[in-house]
N, C-alpha and C positions, 0 to 999 in steps of 0.2 A: 066738163069744163077744162079739159086738158089744154085748150088753146089759150088760156088766160095767162098773160105775162105782164109784169110791171114795166111800164115804159116811160114814166115821168115821176121825178121827185123834185119838189120846189121847196127851198128853204128861204126864209127872209132874214135879212141882216141890215143893221143900221150902218155898217161899214163894209161895202161890197169888196173893196180892194183887199182889206184885211182877211175877209172870209175866203176870197179866191186864193190868196197867198197860202192860207192854211191848207185848203183842199188840194192845192197844187203840190204840196209836200207829200200827199198821199199818192201822187202820180196822175191826177186828173189834169187834162189839158183843156183850158177854157178859151172860148172866143166870146166877144161881146156881141149882143143882139139887141134889137129893138123892133117890136112888131107894131106897125102903124103908129099910133100916138101913145102907146104904152111906154113904160119906163125902160131905160137901158138896164140890161142884166147880163149875167155871165151864164154860159151853157157849156157843158162837157158831155160828149157822147160816150156811152158806156155799154158795149155789147148789146145793142138793140134798144137801149133806153137812153134817156137824157136826164142829167142832173143839173138843175138850174139854181142860181142864186139871184134873188130879186131884192130890191131895196125894201126895207121895212118902213112903211109910212107911219107918221106919228099917230094917225087915227086908224091905221090898218090892223088886220089880224096878225098875230105873232105865230110863229111855228115852233117857239120854244116848247119843249116837252116832247117834240118829235125825236124819236131815236132811229138812227139809220145805221147801216153796216156796209163795210166794203171788204172784199177779199183782196189781199195784197200779196205780192210775191215774197217779200221779206219783211216780216213784222218788226224785227229789231232795227232794220234800216229806216223804216218809216217812223218809228218812235224816236230814233236818234235825229231824224230830219225835223221833228217837231220841237226840238229842244229850245228854239227861239221863243216859243210860246209858253210862258211860265204857268205852272199849275195845270197843265193840260192832262196829265195822267190821272185817270180816275181809278183804273184797275191795271196794274203793270202787266207786262207780257207773262203769260204762263200757259202751260200745256193744259188742254181740256179734251173732252171726248170729241169735240168738233175740230180740233187742231190747236195750234198756238194762237192765243187770243189776248187782246187788251181792249180796254175801253178808255177813250179819251173824250175831252170836251173841246168843241171848237171855240173860237174867241167869243161867240155869242152865247155859249152855254148848251148848245145842242150836244147830246151824247152820241158818240160815234163808236161803234164796235168795229174793231179791226181783226181780221182773221187770216191766218196763214195756214193753209191745209197741207 
């Protein structure tokens, strides 16, 4: 199974613009999409995969509880860029066996691990 690779992650948000603004601070570059009659959403291509933000419908499934992670070139710069989002830092930047690491929460409460190797 060496050919298995993750190629899609979808998170749902009640406020797509706010979520896209947050993830843009990590360095993601979004474009808006709509497939057939589906909802408008944001998509960012990441090294062979796609990260998408879809609207959270009132009666639809939530993705809250999903934890994701991104490698970033400068952890301290990303954490500083997130300063507009109060209460975002769950675990401040610190060195670990995997590299310099922090855990933040996006505006909807998804936990996001940031890693600088």
